[in-house]
N, C-alpha and C positions, 0 to 999 in steps of 0.2 A: 644357569649352569655356565661354568667356565668355558669359554671358547678360545682356542689357540692352536698351538702345534705340538706335536709329540716328536720326540727324537729318540731313535732306537739305534743302539750301539752294540756291536759284537766286541766282546772283551778279548783282545788278542793275547797270544802266548800263554794260553792255559796249558800247562804240561800234562803228559800222561800221568793219571792218577793211580796210585797203588793203595792196596788195603793198608789202613792205618794212617795215611796222610791226613793232614789237618786241611780240610778243604776250605774252610773260612780263610785260613792263612794264605793258601794258594790263590784264592780269588783276590784277596786283599793286595798281595803282591803284584799280581797281574794288574790291577787297577793302578797301583802306584807307578809301575813301569810304563803304563800307557798314559800316564799324566792325567788320570781321572780320579776325582774325588766323589764320593757318594754324597747327595744333597737330600735335604727334606723333601719327602714326597717321591723319591726314586723308588723304582720296583726293579728287582732282579729275577729274571726267569733262568732256571738252571736245569739242564738235561738230567734226568735221573741217573743216567748211566755213570756220571762222575761221582754222584752221591753214592750209588751201589758199589762202585769200585772201592771208594774210600771206606765203605762199611763192611767190605768183604763178602758181597753178595755175588760171588762167582762160584758156580758149581761145576766140577770137573766130571765129565760124563763117565769116565772110567770108574769113579767111586759109586755110581748109581746102579741099583739093582731094580730092574723094571718088574712091575706087578703083572698079574695076568691081564688086567684091564689095560695097561699100557702096551702090552704085547698085541692085544687084539686091536686096539686103536691104530697103533703103529703100522700094523699090516694093511688096514683098511685105507689109511691116508698115505702110505709110502713115506712115513715119517720115522726118524731114528726114535726107536722105542725108549731109549734112555732119556731123550729129550721129552718125550710124551710122559714119561714118569715125573719129571720135574714139573711139568705143566699141571698134572694132576695134584701134585703136592701143593702148588701154589693156588689151587682153585677150590672155591666152595662147591661148584658144580660145572659140568660141562653143558652148555645150553644147545649148541649145534656143532656138529663135525661133518665135513664134507670134502670131496676131492673131485673137481672138475676134470674132465678128460685132458684139457690142455695144461693142467697144473702138474708139475713134477712132484710137489709135496702138497698134501691137503692142509685144510685150516681147521682149527678148533676155536670156536667162540665160547669163552668161559666167563664165569662170575669169579673173579680174584676173590681171595679170602677177606680183602679189604672192602670188597663191594663193587669194584669196577667191573664193567662188562667190556672185554676186549679180547682180541685174538691171542691165542696162546698164553693167557693169563700174563702177558707182559714179558714172558720168557723169550729171550732174544740171543742170537749169536753174532750180531754186528757190532762194530766198533769196540771189540775186545781184542787184545793182542794174544790172549791165551788160546791155544787150539784145543779142539775136543772139549770145549767148555761152553757154558751159557751163562747168562747174567739175568738176575731176577730184580723185581721193584724192591725198594727198600723195605725193611720191616715196618717202620712207622714214619712215612714221608711227611706229615705234619710236624713230628718231633725233629726230624732232620732239618726241615725249613726253619723251625724256631731257633734251633741252635745256631744256624748260619746267620739268621737275622740278628740275634743277640750279639754274636761276635763281631759282625760287621758294623752294627750300629755303634758298639763301644770303640772300634778301631777309628771310625770316621766322625764319631760325635754327632750322629743323627738320631733323632727320636722316631721320626715317620718314615720308616723303611719297610718295604714289602718284599717278601720272598716267596716265589712260586717254583715248586718243582714240577717238571713236565715230562710227559711221555707222549708218544705218538700213537693215536688210535684211529681206526676207521669209523664211519658213521652210518646208521641204517639208511638204506635207500640211496646212498651216494657213494660215488666211486672216489678212491684215493683216501689219504690220511691227513690229519692235522694234529698239531700239538695241542694237548689238553692238561689241565692241572690235575696233579695227583697228590700234591701236598702244598699247604699253604701256611703262611705265617704273616699276620699283620693285614692281610688283603681279604676283603669280603668276597665270598663266593659269587655273589650276584649284586646287581644294583636294583633295589626294591623301589620301583617307580609307581606302585600302585597309589592312588590318591592325589597324584599329580595330573597335569593336563598336558596334552600335545600342543603343536604350534597353532592349532585352530580352536584350542579351548576345550576339546573334548576330554572327558575323564579317562584316565589310564586305569583300567580295571585289573588287568593281568600282567602287564608288561613288566618283565624282570630280567634284563639282559645278563647273561652269564659272564660277568666281568672277568673272573678269573680265566676263563677259557678263551675269552676275546683276546686278552693279552698273551696267553700261551701261544694261540694260533698265530698272532703277529710275530711272536719270537721265532717261529719256524721259518720266517722269510730270511733270517740271517743264520739260523742254526744249521749250517751246512754239514750234511752227513759226512762229508770227506774233508771238510775244512778245519776240523778240531775248534769249533767255536761253540762250546757248550753253555756259555754264560752270556746272556743279553741284558743290556741295561736299558731301562726305559725312564726318560725325563719328560715331564711335562703332562702326566696323566692326572685326571680329575678323579680323585677317589679319597675316601675316609678310613682312617686306620680302624682296624677291628680285630679282637681276638677271634681267631677263626680256625675252622678245620674243614677239610675238604669233603667230609662225610656230608655236609650241608648241601652240597650240589647233586648228591646221588638221588635219583627218583626212587620213591617207595616202590617196591614190587607190585603192590596192589594197583598202582597207577601206570605200570608198564604195559603199553599196547603192542609191543613188537615181540613178545614171547607167546 
C-alpha cells in the first residue's frame, strides 16, 4: 500500500450558486483563480447544496399544500406542516418521528426515495438565501457527480479524477453529524480488503473500509457551514478509478439491525 501524505484544500471564492448555473464552470474558474490545477488522482468533494441550487431543487413553502399526514405529524413535532409535506414527498417512508421535551422542533428519521436513511429526508433550510423555502437532495446525485467529473476532466486534461457529492448525516448510537457520500463518479464506494492480510499476517475476512464516506467525512473539516467552502480538493489519496454509484454503499434492508 502506498504510504505518504494527503493534502486537503478548500477551494476559495465559490460564488453563490443559482438555478441554471454551470457548476462545473464555476468550480473550474475558482480553481484557476486560486492557481490550482487538477492532477491525476485528485478527488473533489462537493456539498450537495451547490449542486441542488444549480439544478433548481429549491421548494418555496408558499407553493406547498400539506396533506392530512403532514398536518398530523407537524402538530406532533411542532414542525412547519409545509416542510413536513416536502419531507414526506422526498421519502419512501418515515422510520421514526419524535420530539424531546427540550427540542423546539421534532425530528423525522426517513428513508429517502433514493435509499438513504437520514433526518428529514435531507430537506433543509440552512445555507439558502431564499426565505420561506427548503432545499432538497439532487434528483440523481450520481449523474450530477458524473457530469461534473467529465467537465472538469476535460478542462484540466486529467483521466483519473474522482467526484463525491456529500451531505451531512447523523449516525445510529452516536452524537453529532458527519459528511457522507450521496453521489459518486469514478470513486469506489468501499475498499475491498478481503483476501489481504494485516500487519501481523492475519487474513482479512470482512474488512471493507467505506472509502467514499471516509473522504467525505474528512472534507467536513474544511467545509465550514458559514465559510462558503462547498468544494474540497484532495491530493495524494491511494485509490483506484472505478465506474461507481452510491447505491453500492447502502446496506440491504434485510441486513439492517437498527430498525
